[in-house]
Residue frames relative to the residue before (quaternion, step in Angstrom):
aa qw qx qy qz dx dy dz
M 1.0000 0.0000 0.0000 0.0000 0.00 0.00 0.00
N 0.1296 -0.7938 0.5931 0.0353 3.58 -0.77 1.08
Y 0.4325 -0.7375 0.4574 0.2445 3.56 -0.44 1.26
F 0.6807 0.5030 -0.2984 0.4412 3.56 0.83 -0.98
V 0.6806 0.4827 -0.2936 0.4665 3.60 0.84 -0.96
D 0.6585 0.5182 -0.3169 0.4443 3.59 0.89 -0.91
H 0.7192 0.4350 -0.2620 0.4742 3.59 0.83 -0.92
F 0.5922 0.5300 -0.3738 0.4782 3.59 1.12 -0.49
N 0.6483 0.5112 -0.3218 0.4635 3.60 0.92 -0.85
N 0.6333 0.5182 -0.3281 0.4719 3.59 1.03 -0.75
A 0.6430 0.5198 -0.3195 0.4629 3.58 1.01 -0.82
V 0.6407 0.5164 -0.3235 0.4671 3.59 0.98 -0.81
E 0.6694 0.5054 -0.2980 0.4558 3.56 0.94 -0.89
S 0.7477 0.4133 -0.2190 0.4714 3.59 0.93 -0.89
F 0.8228 0.1764 -0.0410 0.5387 3.59 1.01 -0.80
K 0.1261 0.8614 -0.4890 0.0546 3.59 1.03 0.70
H 0.7097 0.4259 -0.2653 0.4945 3.60 1.15 -0.51
N 0.4655 0.6515 -0.4572 0.3871 3.59 1.27 0.06
N 0.4905 -0.6238 0.5082 0.3348 3.57 -1.17 0.53
A 0.2461 -0.7768 0.5668 0.1216 3.55 -0.70 1.13
V 0.8066 0.0988 0.0022 0.5828 3.56 1.00 -0.87
G 0.0631 -0.7561 0.6496 0.0481 3.53 -1.08 0.82
Y 0.0950 0.8051 -0.5754 0.1083 3.59 -0.88 0.89
W 0.3993 -0.6979 0.5417 0.2452 3.55 -1.31 0.28
E 0.0283 -0.7718 0.6352 0.0001 3.55 -1.01 0.90
E 0.8127 -0.0924 -0.0035 0.5754 3.56 -0.47 1.25
N 0.6896 -0.5146 0.2494 0.4442 3.55 0.96 1.02
I 0.5928 0.5191 -0.3818 0.4831 3.59 1.23 0.36
Y 0.3766 -0.7381 0.5160 0.2170 3.58 -0.79 1.04
K 0.0149 -0.7861 0.6174 -0.0259 3.55 -0.92 0.97
S 0.1546 -0.7935 0.5819 0.0892 3.56 -1.22 0.36
L 0.2064 -0.7461 0.6223 0.1159 3.53 -1.30 0.53
T 0.3835 -0.7295 0.5190 0.2268 3.57 -0.87 0.94
Y 0.6669 -0.4773 0.3776 0.4299 3.55 -1.29 0.18
E 0.6161 0.5431 -0.3453 0.4540 3.58 1.05 -0.70
T 0.6680 0.4941 -0.2963 0.4710 3.59 0.96 -0.86
I 0.6288 0.5290 -0.3304 0.4643 3.59 0.98 -0.85
S 0.6539 0.5149 -0.3042 0.4634 3.57 0.98 -0.85
D 0.6558 0.5065 -0.3100 0.4661 3.60 0.96 -0.85
L 0.6427 0.5125 -0.3173 0.4728 3.58 0.99 -0.82
A 0.6407 0.5321 -0.3198 0.4517 3.57 1.00 -0.85
L 0.6407 0.5199 -0.3221 0.4642 3.58 1.00 -0.79
A 0.6651 0.5037 -0.3024 0.4609 3.58 0.94 -0.90
I 0.6599 0.4915 -0.3036 0.4804 3.58 0.95 -0.87
G 0.6649 0.5274 -0.2996 0.4357 3.56 0.92 -0.93
D 0.6285 0.5301 -0.3356 0.4597 3.59 0.99 -0.80
N 0.6561 0.5120 -0.3050 0.4629 3.56 0.97 -0.88
L 0.6692 0.5064 -0.3004 0.4534 3.57 0.91 -0.92
C 0.6945 0.4884 -0.2813 0.4471 3.56 0.84 -0.99
N 0.6658 0.4978 -0.3006 0.4674 3.58 1.13 -0.62
T 0.7339 0.4256 -0.2223 0.4803 3.57 1.16 -0.59
I 0.7599 0.3405 -0.1808 0.5234 3.57 0.87 -0.98
K 0.1586 -0.8273 0.5365 0.0513 3.56 -0.47 1.20
E 0.5739 0.5726 -0.3869 0.4394 3.58 1.24 -0.28
W 0.2597 -0.7924 0.5317 0.1479 3.59 -0.73 0.96
D 0.7451 0.3418 -0.2007 0.5364 3.60 1.10 -0.64
T 0.4359 0.6869 -0.4472 0.3717 3.54 0.46 1.26
C 0.3458 -0.7101 0.5705 0.2253 3.56 -1.30 0.29
I 0.2671 -0.7740 0.5609 0.1223 3.56 -0.83 1.05
G 0.3224 -0.7342 0.5632 0.1993 3.58 -0.89 0.89
L 0.1577 -0.7675 0.6157 0.0834 3.58 -1.00 0.85
Y 0.1198 -0.8264 0.5501 -0.0051 3.54 -0.32 1.34
M 0.4742 0.6521 -0.4316 0.4044 3.56 0.10 1.30
E 0.3767 -0.6442 0.5994 0.2894 3.49 -1.45 0.07
N 0.7386 -0.3711 0.2849 0.4854 3.60 -1.29 0.03
N 0.1983 0.7740 -0.5804 0.1571 3.57 -0.81 1.00
H 0.6774 -0.5525 0.3234 0.3624 3.56 -1.26 0.39
Y 0.6041 0.5486 -0.3722 0.4423 3.62 1.23 -0.10
V 0.4814 0.7075 -0.4280 0.2908 3.60 1.17 -0.44
P 0.6720 0.4923 -0.3395 0.4368 3.68 0.72 -0.85
S 0.6799 0.4751 -0.2959 0.4737 3.62 0.85 -0.93
L 0.6386 0.5385 -0.3206 0.4467 3.56 1.01 -0.81
L 0.6782 0.4800 -0.2978 0.4701 3.59 0.91 -0.87
V 0.6108 0.5341 -0.3510 0.4675 3.58 1.05 -0.71
S 0.6829 0.4917 -0.2969 0.4513 3.59 0.84 -0.95
L 0.6507 0.5100 -0.3193 0.4633 3.60 0.97 -0.78
Q 0.6421 0.5120 -0.3207 0.4720 3.57 1.02 -0.80
K 0.6665 0.4989 -0.3075 0.4607 3.59 0.96 -0.84
C 0.6988 0.4412 -0.2592 0.4998 3.58 1.11 -0.66
N 0.3846 -0.7395 0.4593 0.3070 3.59 1.35 -0.03
L 0.4244 0.6796 -0.4792 0.3584 3.54 0.96 0.94
C 0.3805 -0.7028 0.5602 0.2178 3.54 -0.87 1.00
F 0.0969 -0.8051 0.5826 0.0551 3.59 -1.14 0.53
I 0.0796 -0.7484 0.6511 0.0982 3.51 -1.38 0.23
F 0.3648 -0.7180 0.5464 0.2300 3.58 -0.96 0.83
L 0.2190 -0.7560 0.6086 0.1012 3.52 -1.00 0.97
D 0.4062 -0.7130 0.5219 0.2331 3.55 -1.06 0.75
P 0.3873 -0.7547 0.4737 0.2368 3.64 -0.42 1.14
E 0.6996 0.4690 -0.2698 0.4666 3.58 1.19 -0.44
S 0.7091 0.4271 -0.2494 0.5026 3.61 1.25 0.04
L 0.2104 -0.8182 0.5271 0.0915 3.56 0.12 1.31
E 0.6728 0.5213 -0.3060 0.4264 3.58 0.82 -1.00
K 0.6750 0.4841 -0.2996 0.4693 3.59 0.90 -0.90
N 0.6459 0.5286 -0.3265 0.4435 3.60 0.97 -0.79
V 0.6255 0.5258 -0.3328 0.4706 3.57 1.01 -0.79
L 0.6561 0.5150 -0.3019 0.4617 3.58 0.98 -0.89
L 0.6991 0.4830 -0.2821 0.4454 3.58 0.79 -1.02
T 0.6840 0.4863 -0.3031 0.4514 3.58 0.84 -0.92
R 0.6467 0.5006 -0.3248 0.4750 3.58 1.11 -0.59
K 0.6953 0.4859 -0.2892 0.4437 3.59 0.80 -0.99
L 0.7600 0.3583 -0.1933 0.5066 3.59 1.01 -0.80
S 0.3678 -0.7546 0.4688 0.2749 3.60 1.31 0.09
I 0.1552 0.8289 -0.5202 0.1348 3.56 0.89 0.97
K 0.2027 -0.8012 0.5587 0.0691 3.54 -0.60 1.23
W 0.7948 0.2512 -0.0998 0.5434 3.57 1.05 -0.83
I 0.0298 -0.7813 0.6235 0.0003 3.55 -1.05 0.86
I 0.2198 -0.7422 0.6196 0.1297 3.55 -1.03 0.89
R 0.1471 -0.8206 0.5515 0.0273 3.54 -0.74 1.10
Y 0.0010 -0.7330 0.6793 0.0342 3.53 -1.20 0.74
D 0.2614 0.7372 -0.5700 0.2517 3.54 -0.41 1.26
P 0.1041 -0.8727 0.4721 0.0689 3.59 0.63 1.15
K 0.7300 0.3965 -0.2404 0.5021 3.60 1.10 -0.56
D 0.4063 -0.7542 0.4428 0.2647 3.56 1.33 0.25
K 0.2185 0.8179 -0.4993 0.1845 3.55 0.97 0.94
Y 0.7874 0.3253 -0.1406 0.5043 3.56 0.99 -0.86
T 0.1084 0.8300 -0.5319 0.1283 3.58 -0.17 1.26
N 0.5276 0.6839 -0.3852 0.3250 3.60 1.24 0.11
F 0.7424 0.4122 -0.2300 0.4755 3.61 1.19 -0.24
L 0.7388 0.4649 -0.2762 0.4021 3.58 0.43 -1.18
P 0.7094 0.4577 -0.3079 0.4387 3.67 0.63 -0.94
T 0.6093 0.5682 -0.3474 0.4304 3.58 1.19 -0.46
Y 0.8158 0.2627 -0.0952 0.5064 3.57 0.96 -0.88
Y 0.7835 0.2647 -0.1181 0.5497 3.60 1.18 -0.52
T 0.2482 -0.7295 0.6086 0.1896 3.55 -1.33 0.29
E 0.5168 -0.6469 0.4586 0.3227 3.56 -1.06 0.76
E 0.2618 -0.7987 0.5318 0.1036 3.54 -0.73 1.15
T 0.7841 -0.1673 0.1646 0.5746 3.57 0.85 -0.98
N 0.3015 -0.7118 0.5871 0.2405 3.55 -1.31 0.17
F 0.4976 -0.6624 0.4841 0.2815 3.55 -1.31 0.07
G 0.6301 -0.5574 0.3335 0.4255 3.57 1.08 0.71
S 0.8374 -0.1087 0.1112 0.5239 3.56 -0.79 -1.05
I 0.5821 0.5382 -0.3746 0.4808 3.59 1.27 -0.23
L 0.3741 -0.7895 0.4495 0.1860 3.57 -0.57 1.18
L 0.4239 0.6490 -0.5035 0.3815 3.53 0.71 1.18
T 0.1141 -0.7730 0.6172 0.0927 3.56 -1.16 0.55
L 0.3001 -0.7485 0.5706 0.1554 3.55 -1.13 0.75
W 0.1251 -0.8075 0.5762 0.0151 3.55 -0.75 1.14
K 0.1882 -0.8022 0.5642 0.0517 3.54 -1.09 0.81
R 0.2266 -0.7321 0.6266 0.1415 3.53 -1.15 0.75
K 0.3900 -0.7713 0.4541 0.2162 3.56 -0.57 1.12
L 0.7837 0.2479 -0.1316 0.5542 3.57 0.93 -0.86
V 0.1137 0.7894 -0.5873 0.1376 3.56 -0.43 1.26
T 0.4294 -0.6791 0.5304 0.2705 3.56 -0.91 0.91
P 0.5074 -0.6614 0.4431 0.3297 3.64 -0.73 0.95
Y 0.4330 -0.7068 0.5018 0.2471 3.55 -0.95 0.93
R 0.4073 -0.7671 0.4503 0.2072 3.58 -0.78 1.04
D 0.7260 0.3821 -0.2279 0.5243 3.60 1.21 -0.32
S 0.4890 -0.6652 0.4852 0.2880 3.58 -1.28 -0.15
F 0.2954 -0.7345 0.5821 0.1856 3.55 -1.24 0.56
T 0.3236 0.7521 -0.5092 0.2651 3.58 1.23 0.30
S 0.8340 0.1385 -0.1726 0.5054 3.57 -0.93 1.05
I 0.5530 0.6034 -0.3992 0.4133 3.63 1.26 0.11
A 0.3399 -0.7384 0.5485 0.1958 3.58 -0.85 0.99
Y 0.7805 -0.1841 0.1520 0.5778 3.56 0.84 -0.97
C 0.3282 -0.7000 0.5922 0.2270 3.54 -1.35 0.24
I 0.0106 -0.7869 0.6170 -0.0033 3.55 -1.18 0.53
M 0.3585 -0.7211 0.5464 0.2301 3.56 -1.13 0.59
T 0.4651 -0.6759 0.4918 0.2914 3.56 -0.94 0.86
S 0.5508 -0.6431 0.4372 0.3030 3.54 -1.22 0.55
A 0.4273 -0.7299 0.4255 0.3218 3.58 1.35 -0.15
T 0.3870 0.7188 -0.4970 0.2939 3.60 1.15 0.43
T 0.7604 0.3149 -0.1880 0.5360 3.61 1.17 -0.48
G 0.8087 -0.0901 0.0493 0.5792 3.58 1.16 0.41
E 0.7538 -0.3347 0.2709 0.4964 3.55 -1.27 -0.35
P 0.5306 -0.6242 0.4493 0.3562 3.62 -1.01 0.70
K 0.0038 0.7900 -0.6127 0.0230 3.54 -1.05 0.77
I 0.4464 -0.6533 0.5353 0.2957 3.55 -1.25 0.39
V 0.1525 -0.7884 0.5936 0.0534 3.54 -0.82 1.05
K 0.2104 -0.7618 0.6028 0.1098 3.56 -0.90 0.97
V 0.1888 -0.8239 0.5315 0.0549 3.55 -0.41 1.28
T 0.3423 -0.7577 0.5214 0.1919 3.57 -0.65 1.10
H 0.6396 -0.5073 0.4112 0.4056 3.55 -1.28 0.39
E 0.6601 0.5299 -0.3142 0.4297 3.58 0.93 -0.91
C 0.6589 0.5375 -0.3118 0.4240 3.55 0.97 -0.86
I 0.7168 0.4134 -0.2707 0.4920 3.61 0.76 -0.95
A 0.6031 0.5535 -0.3657 0.4430 3.62 1.07 -0.62
S 0.6454 0.5179 -0.3199 0.4614 3.58 0.96 -0.85
N 0.6248 0.5405 -0.3230 0.4616 3.57 1.05 -0.81
I 0.6894 0.4823 -0.2826 0.4607 3.56 0.84 -0.99
K 0.6217 0.5377 -0.3427 0.4548 3.60 0.96 -0.82
G 0.6913 0.4912 -0.2835 0.4477 3.56 0.84 -0.98
L 0.6992 0.4730 -0.2774 0.4588 3.59 0.88 -0.91
R 0.5770 0.5666 -0.3821 0.4473 3.60 1.10 -0.55
V 0.6733 0.4761 -0.2856 0.4884 3.57 1.04 -0.79
V 0.6688 0.5138 -0.3061 0.4415 3.59 0.83 -0.99
F 0.7609 0.3731 -0.1942 0.4941 3.59 0.88 -0.95
K 0.3157 -0.7702 0.4924 0.2544 3.59 1.33 -0.20
V 0.1238 0.8385 -0.5161 0.1233 3.56 0.91 0.99
T 0.0310 -0.7794 0.6258 0.0043 3.58 -1.03 0.88
E 0.6947 -0.4766 0.3449 0.4139 3.55 -1.34 0.12
K 0.6241 0.5541 -0.3378 0.4351 3.60 1.24 -0.25
D 0.5463 0.6473 -0.3916 0.3595 3.58 1.23 -0.22
V 0.2178 -0.7150 0.6464 0.1533 3.51 -1.40 0.38
I 0.1218 -0.8155 0.5656 0.0184 3.57 -0.50 1.24
Y 0.3763 -0.7475 0.5111 0.1962 3.54 -0.88 1.00
F 0.1933 -0.7812 0.5888 0.0754 3.57 -0.80 1.09
G 0.2306 0.8254 -0.4746 0.2008 3.54 0.58 1.22
T 0.5589 0.6139 -0.3891 0.3992 3.59 1.25 -0.17
P 0.5139 -0.6385 0.4641 0.3359 3.64 -0.88 0.84
L 0.5863 -0.6463 0.3760 0.3117 3.55 -1.02 0.87
T 0.6427 0.5279 -0.3356 0.4423 3.60 1.15 -0.41
F 0.6458 0.4409 -0.3248 0.5320 3.60 1.31 0.09
D 0.5185 -0.7183 0.3719 0.2772 3.56 -0.70 1.11
P 0.5448 0.5930 -0.4429 0.3942 3.70 1.01 -0.28
S 0.5456 0.6057 -0.4068 0.4122 3.60 1.18 -0.38
M 0.6318 0.5321 -0.3357 0.4527 3.58 1.08 -0.68
V 0.5973 0.5478 -0.3554 0.4657 3.57 1.11 -0.65
E 0.6488 0.5275 -0.3224 0.4437 3.58 0.90 -0.89
V 0.6901 0.4764 -0.2827 0.4656 3.59 0.86 -0.95
F 0.7255 0.4520 -0.2636 0.4470 3.57 0.67 -1.09
L 0.6198 0.5487 -0.3438 0.4434 3.58 1.04 -0.75
A 0.6807 0.4836 -0.2890 0.4682 3.57 0.95 -0.86
L 0.7592 0.4378 -0.2329 0.4215 3.57 0.64 -1.11
T 0.6575 0.4738 -0.3299 0.4840 3.61 1.17 -0.27
T 0.6974 0.4706 -0.2585 0.4747 3.58 1.27 -0.19
G 0.4708 -0.6797 0.4456 0.3431 3.58 1.12 -0.59
C 0.5377 0.6179 -0.4144 0.3967 3.58 1.22 0.29
T 0.6169 -0.5826 0.4068 0.3385 3.57 -1.33 -0.01
L 0.2173 -0.7434 0.6229 0.1100 3.53 -1.06 0.90
V 0.1550 -0.8074 0.5660 0.0611 3.59 -0.55 1.16
I 0.1623 -0.7973 0.5799 0.0414 3.57 -0.73 1.17
P 0.2672 -0.8058 0.5068 0.1499 3.61 -0.42 1.17
P 0.5427 -0.5406 0.4967 0.4081 3.58 -1.24 0.27
K 0.5849 -0.6191 0.3854 0.3550 3.60 -0.94 0.84
S 0.6913 0.4992 -0.2849 0.4379 3.58 0.96 -0.84
R 0.7636 0.2823 -0.1626 0.5576 3.60 1.25 -0.34
R 0.1120 0.8875 -0.4459 0.0325 3.52 1.23 0.60
F 0.8203 0.1158 -0.0591 0.5570 3.61 0.89 -0.82
M 0.3211 0.7329 -0.5297 0.2813 3.55 0.97 0.87
L 0.5954 -0.6328 0.3679 0.3312 3.53 -0.96 0.91
D 0.6831 0.4995 -0.3076 0.4351 3.61 0.96 -0.77
V 0.5978 0.5134 -0.3685 0.4932 3.59 1.29 -0.07
L 0.6802 0.4723 -0.2853 0.4825 3.57 1.00 -0.82
F 0.8057 0.0826 0.0057 0.5865 3.56 0.95 -0.92
P 0.0888 -0.8613 0.4982 0.0463 3.60 0.51 1.19
S 0.4833 -0.6839 0.4710 0.2773 3.55 -0.95 0.90
N 0.6737 0.4863 -0.3056 0.4650 3.60 1.15 -0.50
K 0.4156 -0.7552 0.4263 0.2742 3.58 1.36 0.15
C 0.2113 0.7882 -0.5507 0.1755 3.61 1.01 0.70
H 0.7346 0.0074 -0.1000 0.6711 3.53 1.32 -0.31
G 0.6619 -0.5972 0.3067 0.3334 3.55 -1.17 0.54
G 0.6152 -0.5201 0.3598 0.4707 3.58 1.26 -0.11
V 0.5178 -0.6583 0.4572 0.2993 3.55 -0.96 0.92
T 0.1943 -0.7929 0.5698 0.0938 3.56 -0.86 1.00
I 0.7652 0.2100 -0.1306 0.5944 3.60 1.20 -0.50
L 0.0088 0.8108 -0.5803 0.0760 3.55 -0.52 1.25
Q 0.1155 -0.7635 0.6350 0.0238 3.54 -0.71 1.18
I 0.1210 0.8312 -0.5188 0.1590 3.59 -0.51 1.13
V 0.4619 -0.6260 0.5491 0.3053 3.54 -1.25 0.55
P 0.5630 -0.6549 0.3758 0.3360 3.64 -0.72 1.00
S 0.6633 0.5268 -0.3273 0.4188 3.60 0.86 -0.87
L 0.6070 0.5467 -0.3592 0.4512 3.60 1.11 -0.55
L 0.6691 0.4955 -0.3048 0.4625 3.56 0.90 -0.91
L 0.6944 0.4959 -0.2850 0.4366 3.57 0.92 -0.86
H 0.5711 0.5494 -0.3908 0.4683 3.57 1.30 0.04
W 0.5029 0.6299 -0.4360 0.4003 3.59 1.25 -0.16
N 0.5020 -0.6130 0.4916 0.3614 3.55 -1.21 0.37
D 0.7039 -0.5085 0.3043 0.3916 3.54 -1.24 0.48
A 0.6466 0.5328 -0.3248 0.4389 3.59 0.99 -0.81
D 0.6648 0.4997 -0.3061 0.4633 3.60 0.99 -0.81
I 0.6337 0.5114 -0.3324 0.4758 3.58 1.01 -0.77
M 0.6411 0.5243 -0.3234 0.4577 3.57 0.96 -0.83
Y 0.6485 0.5096 -0.3230 0.4641 3.60 0.95 -0.84
L 0.6401 0.5332 -0.3232 0.4489 3.58 0.92 -0.91
L 0.7416 0.4422 -0.2342 0.4468 3.57 0.79 -1.02
E 0.8077 0.3433 -0.1439 0.4573 3.57 0.92 -0.86
K 0.8367 0.2597 -0.0842 0.4747 3.59 0.94 -0.80
S 0.6006 0.6120 -0.3597 0.3679 3.59 1.17 -0.36
A 0.6273 -0.5355 0.4209 0.3776 3.53 -1.40 0.06
C 0.4715 0.7098 -0.4292 0.2994 3.59 1.26 -0.27
R 0.0828 -0.8035 0.5888 0.0281 3.57 -0.88 0.97
V 0.7468 0.2265 -0.1666 0.6027 3.61 1.29 -0.29
L 0.0093 -0.7667 0.6411 -0.0319 3.55 -0.69 1.16
A 0.0391 -0.8406 0.5377 -0.0522 3.54 -0.19 1.34
F 0.1626 -0.7987 0.5769 0.0531 3.56 -0.60 1.21
G 0.1508 0.7900 -0.5839 0.1101 3.56 -0.90 0.91
G 0.7061 0.4825 -0.3356 0.3949 3.53 -1.28 0.32
E 0.7763 0.1131 -0.0570 0.6175 3.56 1.27 -0.39
K 0.6994 -0.4354 0.3445 0.4500 3.55 -1.32 0.10
F 0.5406 -0.6281 0.4576 0.3222 3.56 -0.99 0.89
P 0.3879 -0.7406 0.4984 0.2295 3.63 -0.82 0.94
E 0.2015 -0.8461 0.4800 0.1144 3.57 0.29 1.26
E 0.5565 0.6170 -0.4010 0.3858 3.60 1.15 -0.42
I 0.6033 0.5778 -0.3645 0.4114 3.57 1.16 -0.52
L 0.5707 0.6064 -0.3752 0.4072 3.58 1.22 -0.43
K 0.6374 0.5434 -0.3253 0.4389 3.58 1.19 -0.45
R 0.6254 0.5637 -0.3335 0.4242 3.56 1.23 -0.30
P 0.5599 -0.5802 0.4572 0.3752 3.60 -1.16 0.51
R 0.0221 0.7850 -0.6191 0.0050 3.57 -1.16 0.59
S 0.6000 -0.5624 0.4206 0.3831 3.54 -1.24 0.40
N 0.6217 -0.5705 0.3936 0.3648 3.55 -1.20 0.52
D 0.6695 0.5242 -0.2979 0.4339 3.59 1.16 -0.57
L 0.6389 0.5646 -0.3224 0.4112 3.58 1.18 -0.47
K 0.1005 -0.7873 0.6077 0.0260 3.56 -0.88 1.03
F 0.2902 -0.7422 0.5840 0.1544 3.55 -1.09 0.86
F 0.0505 -0.7894 0.6115 0.0205 3.56 -1.01 0.86
N 0.2400 -0.7158 0.6365 0.1578 3.51 -1.18 0.73
L 0.1230 -0.7938 0.5943 0.0393 3.57 -0.67 1.13
Y 0.0557 -0.7894 0.6111 0.0171 3.55 -0.92 0.92
G 0.2728 0.7636 -0.5600 0.1701 3.53 -0.99 0.76
I 0.2254 -0.7157 0.6347 0.1848 3.50 -1.37 0.19
T 0.6347 -0.5715 0.3541 0.3810 3.56 -1.06 0.72
E 0.6077 0.5738 -0.3574 0.4168 3.59 1.06 -0.68
V 0.7189 0.2612 -0.1914 0.6151 3.58 1.24 -0.42
S 0.0332 -0.8843 0.4658 0.0040 3.50 0.74 1.16
C 0.6495 -0.3504 -0.6717 -0.0650 1.44 -1.61 1.81
W 0.7895 0.2030 -0.1093 0.5688 3.60 0.79 -1.00
A 0.3222 -0.7618 0.5363 0.1683 3.55 -1.09 0.75
S 0.8168 0.0118 0.0247 0.5763 3.59 1.06 -0.68
T 0.1877 -0.7599 0.6110 0.1182 3.54 -1.31 0.38
F 0.0485 -0.7686 0.6371 0.0311 3.52 -1.21 0.63
E 0.2172 -0.7641 0.5941 0.1267 3.56 -0.81 1.02
S 0.2483 -0.7799 0.5599 0.1287 3.56 -0.65 1.13
Q 0.2835 -0.7765 0.5450 0.1401 3.54 -0.78 1.06
G 0.6605 -0.5311 0.3075 0.4326 3.58 1.26 0.07
G 0.7679 0.2358 -0.1595 0.5738 3.57 1.23 -0.20
G 0.7395 0.3978 -0.2868 0.4611 3.56 -1.18 0.44
R 0.6907 -0.4997 0.3566 0.3823 3.49 -1.39 0.04
V 0.3645 -0.6958 0.5720 0.2363 3.57 -1.09 0.74
T 0.0892 -0.8153 0.5721 0.0053 3.58 -0.65 1.13
L 0.6692 -0.4574 0.3769 0.4481 3.56 -1.32 -0.14
G 0.4129 -0.7474 0.4393 0.2791 3.57 1.22 -0.37
D 0.7105 -0.4384 0.3480 0.4265 3.53 -1.24 -0.58
P 0.5161 -0.6265 0.4757 0.3389 3.59 -1.01 0.73
L 0.4838 -0.6295 0.5212 0.3131 3.56 -1.14 0.63
P 0.7050 -0.4635 0.3026 0.4434 3.63 -1.18 0.38
D 0.8392 0.1746 -0.1820 0.4818 3.55 -1.08 0.92
T 0.5942 0.5362 -0.3719 0.4703 3.59 1.28 0.18
L 0.1656 -0.8046 0.5681 0.0498 3.57 -0.91 0.94
F 0.1607 -0.7612 0.6217 0.0905 3.56 -1.05 0.85
E 0.0609 0.7627 -0.6436 0.0174 3.55 -1.09 0.77
V 0.2238 -0.7270 0.6303 0.1553 3.55 -1.12 0.74
R 0.0583 -0.8210 0.5675 -0.0214 3.55 -0.75 1.09
T 0.4795 -0.6383 0.5237 0.2973 3.53 -1.22 0.60
D 0.7184 -0.4258 0.3199 0.4475 3.57 -1.31 0.05
S 0.6904 0.4690 -0.2766 0.4763 3.57 1.14 -0.59
G 0.5983 -0.5992 0.3500 0.4006 3.59 1.28 0.01
E 0.4727 0.6771 -0.4419 0.3505 3.60 1.27 0.06
V 0.3879 -0.7115 0.5398 0.2280 3.58 -0.94 0.95
I 0.0440 -0.8047 0.5920 -0.0039 3.58 -0.82 1.01
T 0.3085 -0.7458 0.5621 0.1806 3.56 -1.23 0.54
D 0.7649 0.1970 -0.1325 0.5988 3.57 1.31 -0.11
G 0.6953 0.4381 -0.3329 0.4624 3.57 -0.89 0.90
Q 0.6074 -0.5732 0.4202 0.3549 3.55 -1.33 -0.11
G 0.1883 0.7651 -0.5999 0.1388 3.52 -1.13 0.71
E 0.5894 -0.5540 0.4447 0.3847 3.53 -1.27 -0.35
L 0.3963 -0.7298 0.5099 0.2244 3.57 -0.91 0.96
F 0.0960 -0.7553 0.6466 0.0469 3.52 -0.98 0.96
V 0.1891 -0.7782 0.5941 0.0754 3.54 -0.91 0.99
G 0.0020 -0.8274 0.5601 -0.0418 3.55 -0.74 1.05
Y 0.0548 -0.7794 0.6237 0.0217 3.51 -1.31 0.39
V 0.4498 -0.6778 0.5064 0.2860 3.57 -0.90 0.89
T 0.8286 0.0022 -0.0857 0.5533 3.60 -0.91 1.03
L 0.1102 0.8621 -0.4782 0.1267 3.49 0.94 1.06
T 0.7356 -0.3351 0.3225 0.4926 3.52 -1.34 -0.32
M 0.3301 -0.7232 0.5707 0.2058 3.54 -1.16 0.58
K 0.2290 -0.7958 0.5484 0.1162 3.56 -0.73 1.05
M 0.1275 -0.7851 0.6035 0.0562 3.53 -1.17 0.59
P 0.5250 -0.3491 -0.7603 0.1566 1.58 -1.23 2.13
L 0.6157 -0.5465 0.3985 0.4043 3.59 -1.20 0.35
P 0.3778 -0.7398 0.5057 0.2329 3.61 -0.75 1.00
S 0.0080 -0.7838 0.6210 -0.0037 3.55 -1.18 0.55
P 0.5942 -0.2342 -0.7694 -0.0130 1.58 -1.85 1.67
H 0.7004 0.3931 -0.2660 0.5330 3.62 1.24 -0.13
P 0.4808 -0.1262 -0.8670 0.0350 1.64 -2.17 1.27
Y 0.6077 -0.5636 0.4261 0.3626 3.52 -1.34 0.33
F 0.1444 -0.7657 0.6188 0.0998 3.56 -1.17 0.63
V 0.0433 -0.7636 0.6439 0.0216 3.56 -1.01 0.85
P 0.6882 -0.5019 0.3003 0.4292 3.62 -1.09 0.52
Q 0.8636 0.0918 -0.1156 0.4820 3.55 -0.95 1.05
V 0.7416 0.3247 -0.2168 0.5456 3.60 1.21 -0.08
T 0.1971 -0.7530 0.6143 0.1294 3.57 -0.98 0.85
W 0.1536 -0.7902 0.5892 0.0694 3.55 -0.87 0.96
C 0.0385 -0.7770 0.6282 0.0123 3.54 -1.01 0.86
K 0.2616 -0.7746 0.5509 0.1677 3.56 -0.94 0.79
């Protein structure tokens, strides 16, 4: 049973004429319904299943945010294929990832043929997807992978902000638990519009996609050059109803001008403003906001993909890490490893049947039976 596939199928059945994806093409806003996304996923999946015979493998996705991503992820989930997003602008990282994960197959979306420094050097084009602007590339000589991708939804590389970069293998159960919890916390419905502005190589992007497609609401994909411009989030021509759920790094928002921040807080359709990845911008609590807008502090580390806890700020008092999401465990430990409930120590974040890291660190973080702890 795959939580994402099951809930996506339910969304298609219940809201097939709802817009699943909104995006801009040559400055023109376009949309795809849930029925169309489902049809595209079937077409992509048939092609993948007919071409890729390896069942225990990881597929590289060489692209930036685009309107094929939702259908592509649905098809990969249905085919039980693990995936990892590659950064078209980072040759060195791509070489490292494809070698460590023994990636034989890569799906490319690059309609303007901007990125030619990696794929042609290491891979050859195997097939295309007809009218769907995706191509499948193959590497003939691949060192056999020593581990397994069974039960893994996707892999991602950490940003190295909390230590050496590592590859994290995220299980289906782990990301499903995250999505279940956030759907409840944010009270997501089919009427919401979720902003898909996070780069694909950062795991919060997976929350944006999965949260939208399991609920039946709309995922809005901005043009890269206008990623956080107000007229994309809340267009004056009403091409979409305005973003209602915005997940953002605080420093990005604070680069907006004062008038745009005021509009977002006081006049926009946004009802959930979720800050993560950096310290919560407490100065924003001093500003006026509409009664419908709620602020959330999201905390997490990639090893516990994606978010570990949420805190809703009511506008007064201290902003904390909040409550752990379902199946996530917090412990504060002393230098000697003793668990304490009062005093200072180091926070360890754990989750039953958590993400699998590669390679396994030793001797820290600590591991206990059935629970992985990361500090």
